[in-house]
DRENDO-1510 file (C-alpha; in Angstrom, 1 decimal, always signed):
<recs>
REC; n; res; u; v; w
REC; 1; MET; +36.9; +8.1; +4.6 .
REC; 2; GLN; +33.6; +8.0; +6.4 .
REC; 3; ARG; +30.6; +8.9; +4.3 .
REC; 4; ILE; +28.8; +12.0; +5.3 .
REC; 5; GLY; +25.1; +11.5; +6.0 .
REC; 6; PRO; +22.3; +11.9; +8.4 .
REC; 7; SER; +22.8; +11.1; +12.0 .
REC; 8; MET; +21.4; +8.0; +13.7 .
REC; 9; SER; +18.8; +10.1; +15.4 .
REC; 10; THR; +17.7; +11.6; +12.0 .
REC; 11; CYS; +17.6; +8.1; +10.5 .
REC; 12; ARG; +15.4; +6.9; +13.3 .
REC; 13; ASP; +13.1; +9.9; +12.9 .
REC; 14; ALA; +12.8; +9.0; +9.1 .
REC; 15; LEU; +12.2; +5.3; +9.8 .
REC; 16; ALA; +9.5; +6.2; +12.4 .
REC; 17; LEU; +7.6; +7.8; +9.5 .
REC; 18; ALA; +8.5; +5.1; +6.9 .
REC; 19; VAL; +6.9; +2.3; +9.0 .
REC; 20; TRP; +3.5; +3.9; +8.6 .
REC; 21; ALA; +3.4; +2.7; +5.0 .
REC; 22; PRO; +0.5; +0.3; +4.2 .
REC; 23; SER; +1.2; -3.4; +3.9 .
REC; 24; VAL; -0.8; -6.5; +3.2 .
REC; 25; HIS; -2.8; -7.4; +6.3 .
REC; 26; ASN; -0.6; -4.8; +8.1 .
REC; 27; THR; +2.2; -7.4; +8.3 .
REC; 28; GLN; +4.9; -4.7; +8.0 .
REC; 29; PRO; +7.2; -7.2; +6.2 .
REC; 30; TRP; +10.4; -5.1; +6.2 .
REC; 31; ARG; +13.7; -4.8; +8.0 .
REC; 32; TRP; +16.1; -1.8; +8.0 .
REC; 33; ARG; +19.8; -1.6; +8.6 .
REC; 34; VAL; +21.4; +1.8; +9.4 .
REC; 35; GLN; +25.1; +2.3; +8.7 .
REC; 36; PRO; +27.1; +5.5; +8.4 .
REC; 37; GLY; +26.0; +7.3; +5.3 .
REC; 38; ARG; +23.4; +4.7; +4.2 .
REC; 39; VAL; +20.2; +2.8; +5.0 .
REC; 40; ASP; +19.4; -0.6; +3.6 .
REC; 41; LEU; +15.9; -2.1; +3.2 .
REC; 42; PHE; +15.4; -5.9; +3.4 .
REC; 43; ALA; +12.2; -7.9; +2.9 .
REC; 44; ASP; +11.3; -10.0; +5.9 .
REC; 45; PHE; +10.0; -13.2; +4.2 .
REC; 46; ARG; +9.2; -14.7; +7.6 .
REC; 47; ARG; +6.2; -12.4; +7.4 .
REC; 48; GLN; +4.9; -13.6; +4.1 .
REC; 49; LEU; +1.3; -14.8; +3.9 .
REC; 50; PRO; +1.5; -18.1; +2.0 .
REC; 51; ALA; -2.2; -18.5; +1.4 .
REC; 52; THR; -3.0; -14.8; +0.7 .
REC; 53; ASP; +0.2; -13.9; -1.1 .
REC; 54; PRO; +1.8; -17.1; -2.4 .
REC; 55; GLN; +4.2; -15.4; -4.8 .
REC; 56; ALA; +5.2; -12.7; -2.3 .
REC; 57; ARG; +4.2; -10.0; -4.8 .
REC; 58; ALA; +2.1; -8.1; -2.2 .
REC; 59; LEU; +5.0; -8.4; +0.2 .
REC; 60; LEU; +7.4; -6.6; -2.2 .
REC; 61; VAL; +4.7; -4.0; -3.1 .
REC; 62; SER; +4.4; -3.3; +0.7 .
REC; 63; CYS; +8.2; -2.9; +1.0 .
REC; 64; GLY; +8.2; -0.5; -2.0 .
REC; 65; ALA; +5.6; +1.6; -0.3 .
REC; 66; ALA; +7.8; +1.8; +2.8 .
REC; 67; LEU; +10.8; +2.7; +0.6 .
REC; 68; HIS; +8.9; +5.7; -0.8 .
REC; 69; HIS; +7.7; +6.7; +2.6 .
REC; 70; LEU; +11.3; +6.7; +3.7 .
REC; 71; ASP; +12.3; +8.9; +0.7 .
REC; 72; ILE; +9.6; +11.4; +1.7 .
REC; 73; ALA; +10.6; +11.4; +5.3 .
REC; 74; PHE; +14.3; +12.1; +4.6 .
REC; 75; ALA; +13.3; +14.9; +2.2 .
REC; 76; MET; +11.4; +16.6; +4.9 .
REC; 77; LEU; +14.4; +16.2; +7.2 .
REC; 78; GLY; +16.7; +17.9; +4.8 .
REC; 79; TRP; +18.2; +14.9; +2.9 .
REC; 80; LYS; +17.8; +13.9; -0.7 .
REC; 81; ALA; +17.8; +10.1; -1.0 .
REC; 82; ALA; +19.5; +8.2; -3.8 .
REC; 83; VAL; +18.0; +4.7; -4.1 .
REC; 84; HIS; +19.9; +1.7; -5.5 .
REC; 85; ARG; +17.2; -1.0; -6.0 .
REC; 86; LEU; +18.1; -4.7; -5.7 .
REC; 87; PRO; +21.8; -4.0; -5.1 .
REC; 88; ASP; +22.8; -7.6; -4.4 .
REC; 89; PRO; +21.8; -10.3; -7.0 .
REC; 90; ALA; +22.8; -13.0; -4.5 .
REC; 91; ARG; +20.4; -11.8; -1.9 .
REC; 92; ARG; +16.7; -11.9; -2.8 .
REC; 93; ASP; +15.8; -10.1; +0.4 .
REC; 94; HIS; +18.1; -7.1; -0.1 .
REC; 95; LEU; +15.7; -4.6; -1.8 .
REC; 96; ALA; +17.5; -1.3; -1.7 .
REC; 97; THR; +20.5; +0.7; -0.5 .
REC; 98; ILE; +19.8; +4.4; +0.2 .
REC; 99; THR; +22.5; +7.1; +0.3 .
REC; 100; PHE; +22.0; +10.8; +0.9 .
REC; 101; THR; +23.1; +14.3; +0.1 .
REC; 102; PRO; +21.9; +17.3; +2.0 .
REC; 103; ARG; +19.1; +19.4; +0.5 .
REC; 104; PRO; +16.8; +21.9; +2.1 .
REC; 105; PRO; +13.2; +20.6; +2.2 .
REC; 106; THR; +10.6; +22.2; +0.0 .
REC; 107; ASP; +7.0; +23.1; +0.9 .
REC; 108; LEU; +5.9; +20.0; -1.0 .
REC; 109; ASP; +8.3; +17.8; +0.9 .
REC; 110; ILE; +6.8; +19.0; +4.2 .
REC; 111; ARG; +3.2; +18.5; +2.9 .
REC; 112; MET; +3.8; +15.0; +1.7 .
REC; 113; ALA; +5.5; +14.0; +5.0 .
REC; 114; ALA; +2.5; +15.4; +6.8 .
REC; 115; ALA; +0.2; +13.3; +4.6 .
REC; 116; ILE; +2.0; +10.1; +6.0 .
REC; 117; HIS; +0.4; +10.6; +9.4 .
REC; 118; LEU; -2.9; +11.7; +7.9 .
REC; 119; ARG; -3.3; +8.7; +5.5 .
REC; 120; GLN; -5.5; +5.8; +6.7 .
REC; 121; SER; -7.0; +2.9; +4.9 .
REC; 122; ASP; -10.7; +3.8; +4.9 .
REC; 123; ARG; -12.5; +0.6; +3.9 .
REC; 124; ARG; -16.0; +2.0; +4.3 .
REC; 125; ARG; -18.3; +2.8; +1.4 .
REC; 126; TYR; -17.6; +6.2; -0.1 .
REC; 127; PRO; -20.8; +8.3; -0.6 .
REC; 128; ALA; -21.7; +9.9; -4.0 .
REC; 129; VAL; -19.6; +13.0; -3.5 .
REC; 130; PRO; -17.8; +14.0; -6.7 .
REC; 131; VAL; -14.1; +13.6; -6.9 .
REC; 132; PRO; -12.6; +16.3; -9.2 .
REC; 133; ALA; -11.2; +14.9; -12.4 .
REC; 134; ARG; -8.1; +17.0; -11.9 .
REC; 135; ASP; -7.4; +15.2; -8.6 .
REC; 136; LEU; -7.8; +11.8; -10.2 .
REC; 137; ARG; -5.4; +12.8; -12.9 .
REC; 138; ALA; -2.8; +14.2; -10.4 .
REC; 139; ILE; -3.0; +11.0; -8.4 .
REC; 140; SER; -2.6; +8.8; -11.5 .
REC; 141; ARG; +0.4; +10.8; -12.8 .
REC; 142; CYS; +2.3; +10.0; -9.6 .
REC; 143; ALA; +2.8; +6.4; -10.9 .
REC; 144; ALA; +4.8; +7.4; -13.9 .
REC; 145; GLY; +7.8; +8.6; -11.9 .
REC; 146; PHE; +8.4; +5.0; -10.8 .
REC; 147; GLY; +8.1; +3.3; -14.2 .
REC; 148; ALA; +4.5; +2.3; -13.4 .
REC; 149; ALA; +1.1; +3.4; -14.5 .
REC; 150; ALA; -2.4; +3.8; -13.0 .
REC; 151; ARG; -5.4; +2.6; -15.0 .
REC; 152; HIS; -8.5; +4.5; -13.9 .
REC; 153; VAL; -11.2; +1.9; -14.4 .
REC; 154; PRO; -14.2; +3.5; -16.2 .
REC; 155; GLU; -17.7; +2.7; -15.0 .
REC; 156; GLN; -18.4; +0.4; -18.0 .
REC; 157; LEU; -15.4; -1.7; -17.1 .
REC; 158; LEU; -16.1; -2.1; -13.4 .
REC; 159; PRO; -18.0; -5.4; -14.0 .
REC; 160; GLU; -14.8; -6.7; -15.5 .
REC; 161; LEU; -13.0; -5.9; -12.2 .
REC; 162; ALA; -15.8; -7.1; -10.0 .
REC; 163; ASP; -16.0; -10.6; -11.5 .
REC; 164; PRO; -12.5; -11.8; -10.5 .
REC; 165; MET; -12.9; -10.1; -7.1 .
REC; 166; ARG; -16.1; -12.1; -6.5 .
REC; 167; GLN; -14.4; -15.3; -7.7 .
REC; 168; ALA; -11.5; -14.7; -5.3 .
REC; 169; GLY; -14.0; -14.2; -2.4 .
REC; 170; GLN; -15.8; -17.4; -3.2 .
REC; 171; LEU; -12.6; -19.4; -3.6 .
REC; 172; HIS; -11.1; -18.1; -0.3 .
REC; 173; ALA; -14.4; -18.7; +1.6 .
REC; 174; THR; -13.7; -22.5; +1.3 .
REC; 175; ASP; -10.0; -22.4; +1.6 .
REC; 176; SER; -9.1; -23.5; +5.1 .
REC; 177; GLU; -5.5; -22.3; +5.0 .
REC; 178; TYR; -6.6; -18.9; +3.8 .
REC; 179; GLN; -9.3; -18.6; +6.5 .
REC; 180; ALA; -6.8; -19.6; +9.2 .
REC; 181; GLU; -4.3; -17.0; +7.9 .
REC; 182; LEU; -7.1; -14.4; +7.9 .
REC; 183; ARG; -8.1; -15.2; +11.4 .
REC; 184; GLU; -4.5; -14.8; +12.6 .
REC; 185; TRP; -4.2; -11.3; +11.0 .
REC; 186; SER; -7.8; -10.0; +11.7 .
REC; 187; GLY; -9.4; -8.5; +14.7 .
REC; 188; CYS; -6.0; -8.0; +16.3 .
REC; 189; ARG; -6.3; -6.5; +19.8 .
REC; 190; GLY; -3.3; -5.4; +21.8 .
REC; 191; LYS; -0.9; -6.4; +19.0 .
REC; 192; SER; +1.3; -4.2; +16.8 .
REC; 193; THR; +0.4; -6.0; +13.6 .
REC; 194; GLY; -2.7; -7.2; +11.8 .
REC; 195; VAL; -6.0; -5.4; +10.9 .
REC; 196; PRO; -8.0; -4.4; +13.9 .
REC; 197; ALA; -11.7; -5.3; +13.8 .
REC; 198; ARG; -12.5; -1.6; +14.3 .
REC; 199; ASN; -11.1; -0.8; +10.9 .
REC; 200; ALA; -12.8; -3.6; +8.9 .
REC; 201; PRO; -16.4; -3.3; +7.6 .
REC; 202; GLY; -18.7; -6.2; +7.1 .
REC; 203; PRO; -19.8; -7.9; +3.9 .
REC; 204; ARG; -21.6; -5.9; +1.2 .
REC; 205; SER; -24.5; -6.6; -1.1 .
REC; 206; PRO; -24.0; -8.8; -4.1 .
REC; 207; GLN; -24.6; -5.8; -6.4 .
REC; 208; GLU; -21.5; -3.9; -5.1 .
REC; 209; LEU; -17.9; -4.4; -6.0 .
REC; 210; PRO; -16.7; -6.8; -3.3 .
REC; 211; VAL; -13.8; -6.0; -1.0 .
REC; 212; ARG; -11.8; -8.4; +1.2 .
REC; 213; ILE; -13.8; -9.5; +4.2 .
REC; 214; PHE; -11.7; -10.0; +7.3 .
REC; 215; ALA; -12.4; -12.5; +10.1 .
REC; 216; GLU; -13.7; -9.9; +12.6 .
REC; 217; THR; -15.5; -6.7; +11.5 .
REC; 218; GLU; -16.6; -3.9; +13.7 .
REC; 219; LEU; -16.4; -0.8; +11.5 .
REC; 220; SER; -19.7; +0.9; +10.9 .
REC; 221; GLU; -20.4; +2.1; +7.4 .
REC; 222; TYR; -21.0; +5.9; +7.0 .
REC; 223; THR; -23.7; +5.3; +4.4 .
REC; 224; ASP; -26.0; +2.5; +3.2 .
REC; 225; SER; -25.9; +3.9; -0.3 .
REC; 226; PRO; -23.9; +2.1; -3.0 .
REC; 227; ASP; -20.1; +2.6; -2.9 .
REC; 228; SER; -19.1; +5.4; -5.2 .
REC; 229; ALA; -15.4; +4.8; -5.1 .
REC; 230; HIS; -13.2; +5.3; -8.1 .
REC; 231; TRP; -10.9; +2.4; -8.8 .
REC; 232; LEU; -7.3; +2.7; -10.0 .
REC; 233; VAL; -5.2; -0.3; -11.0 .
REC; 234; VAL; -1.4; +0.1; -10.4 .
REC; 235; CYS; +0.5; -1.8; -13.1 .
REC; 236; THR; +3.9; -2.1; -14.7 .
REC; 237; PRO; +5.0; -3.3; -18.2 .
REC; 238; HIS; +7.1; -6.1; -16.7 .
REC; 239; ASP; +6.5; -8.6; -13.9 .
REC; 240; ASN; +9.5; -9.1; -11.7 .
REC; 241; ALA; +10.8; -8.1; -8.3 .
REC; 242; LEU; +11.9; -4.7; -9.5 .
REC; 243; SER; +8.5; -4.0; -11.0 .
REC; 244; GLN; +6.8; -5.1; -7.7 .
REC; 245; LEU; +9.1; -2.8; -5.7 .
REC; 246; ARG; +8.4; +0.1; -8.1 .
REC; 247; ALA; +4.7; -0.5; -8.0 .
REC; 248; GLY; +4.8; -0.2; -4.2 .
REC; 249; GLU; +6.7; +3.1; -4.5 .
REC; 250; ALA; +4.1; +4.3; -7.0 .
REC; 251; THR; +1.3; +3.2; -4.7 .
REC; 252; SER; +2.7; +5.2; -1.8 .
REC; 253; ALA; +3.1; +8.3; -4.0 .
REC; 254; MET; -0.5; +8.0; -5.2 .
REC; 255; LEU; -1.9; +7.5; -1.7 .
REC; 256; LEU; +0.0; +10.4; -0.2 .
REC; 257; GLN; -1.1; +12.6; -3.1 .
REC; 258; ALA; -4.7; +11.6; -2.5 .
REC; 259; THR; -4.4; +12.3; +1.2 .
REC; 260; TYR; -2.9; +15.7; +0.5 .
REC; 261; ARG; -5.9; +16.5; -1.7 .
REC; 262; GLY; -8.3; +15.5; +1.2 .
REC; 263; LEU; -9.5; +12.2; -0.4 .
REC; 264; ALA; -10.1; +8.8; +1.2 .
REC; 265; THR; -8.3; +5.7; +0.0 .
REC; 266; SER; -7.9; +2.0; +0.6 .
REC; 267; LEU; -6.0; -0.8; -1.1 .
REC; 268; GLN; -7.4; -4.0; -2.5 .
REC; 269; SER; -5.4; -7.0; -3.8 .
REC; 270; GLU; -7.3; -10.2; -3.0 .
REC; 271; PRO; -7.7; -11.6; -6.6 .
REC; 272; LEU; -4.1; -10.7; -7.4 .
REC; 273; GLY; -2.9; -13.5; -5.2 .
REC; 274; VAL; -4.6; -16.0; -7.5 .
REC; 275; LEU; -2.7; -16.5; -10.7 .
REC; 276; GLY; -5.7; -17.1; -13.0 .
REC; 277; LEU; -7.7; -14.2; -11.6 .
REC; 278; ARG; -4.7; -11.9; -11.8 .
REC; 279; GLU; -4.3; -12.9; -15.5 .
REC; 280; GLN; -8.1; -12.2; -16.0 .
REC; 281; ILE; -7.6; -8.6; -14.7 .
REC; 282; ARG; -4.6; -8.2; -16.9 .
REC; 283; CYS; -6.5; -9.4; -20.0 .
REC; 284; THR; -9.8; -7.5; -19.4 .
REC; 285; VAL; -9.2; -4.4; -17.4 .
REC; 286; LEU; -5.6; -3.8; -18.7 .
REC; 287; ARG; -6.1; -5.2; -22.2 .
REC; 288; ASN; -2.9; -7.3; -22.0 .
REC; 289; CYS; -0.8; -4.2; -21.9 .
REC; 290; ALA; +0.6; -4.4; -18.3 .
REC; 291; TYR; +0.7; -6.5; -15.1 .
REC; 292; PRO; -1.5; -5.5; -12.2 .
REC; 293; HIS; +0.0; -5.2; -8.7 .
REC; 294; VAL; -2.7; -3.5; -6.5 .
REC; 295; MET; -6.0; -1.7; -6.8 .
REC; 296; ILE; -6.6; +1.6; -5.1 .
REC; 297; ARG; -10.1; +2.8; -4.1 .
REC; 298; VAL; -10.4; +6.6; -4.1 .
REC; 299; GLY; -13.3; +8.7; -2.9 .
REC; 300; THR; -14.6; +11.5; -0.7 .
REC; 301; MET; -15.5; +10.9; +2.9 .
REC; 302; PRO; -17.5; +13.8; +4.4 .
REC; 303; ARG; -16.0; +15.5; +7.5 .
REC; 304; ALA; -19.1; +14.3; +9.5 .
REC; 305; ALA; -17.9; +10.7; +9.1 .
REC; 306; ALA; -16.6; +9.2; +12.3 .
REC; 307; PRO; -12.8; +9.3; +12.5 .
REC; 308; LEU; -10.9; +6.0; +12.1 .
REC; 309; GLU; -8.7; +4.7; +14.8 .
REC; 310; SER; -5.0; +4.3; +14.0 .
REC; 311; THR; -3.8; +0.9; +12.8 .
REC; 312; PRO; -0.9; -0.2; +15.1 .
REC; 313; ARG; +2.7; -0.4; +14.0 .
REC; 314; ARG; +5.6; -2.4; +15.3 .
REC; 315; PRO; +8.2; -0.5; +17.5 .
REC; 316; LEU; +11.3; +0.6; +15.7 .
REC; 317; GLU; +13.4; -1.8; +17.7 .
REC; 318; GLU; +11.7; -4.7; +16.0 .
REC; 319; VAL; +12.4; -3.6; +12.4 .
REC; 320; ILE; +15.9; -2.1; +12.7 .
REC; 321; ASP; +18.8; -4.6; +12.7 .
REC; 322; ALA; +21.5; -4.0; +15.2 .
</recs>
């Protein structure tokens, strides 16, 4: 008996939203398979960045973000998704099987789906415009639904976060393989992957929390004042593939919640690809209580700020298996 589910056209509409999920260096390391009554998510390890992400943690976090985007997209289209994570122990790349039951969309489903197209990675400095505490709490709470947590780093602990980030930048500055990888995925023009130069700002002063510096940078800062971003560390009590996938889902939920509330966000993960620096963040910022997977910058960008150009995405034909 054929399983009842969304049509192929509906699945393509949902996937067209899911692929707008953020991914490390905009590699979009996912593949999808659509069958009657189900959609399967696979990691595309051919798109792993060995120098940037040697353990493929960021790749799985990226796929988790796409999985949550898909959930939101189907909810908006009238289908409740049931997600079976890591369904095949024999296949490391098979991350999820998703099945469906019909359910009318709620107002919140529609708003979160709209946030997918509104969300952008804004890597500029955020000016000193207050972010309401209730918004930060609401964003952080999103992680709990995925077995993750979000640690809001207080101002007095920011130096503990800045130190491994500076060390990562210094280490990578002399790493020829990392630099070659960065050049391949930076300043991309006329391509459907990578980080365009127009969306990457230049280096910051030594007094500021460092962010990843791409090979080509053309994005003008809105302000010369120090960055006033709030920093959230997405973490889980365990450190395995399921935790990384869940952390990605939590990250997506937090980003969409922030966008819904009119806030700017960007992701940072550079020191987390270096085992010793990741452990340093776990010991200092997280007090040995959880494993970090990604950092989220949150702030307020005034409406007068120049709009960002869209970061490209691969066509669906490249990410859906026949």
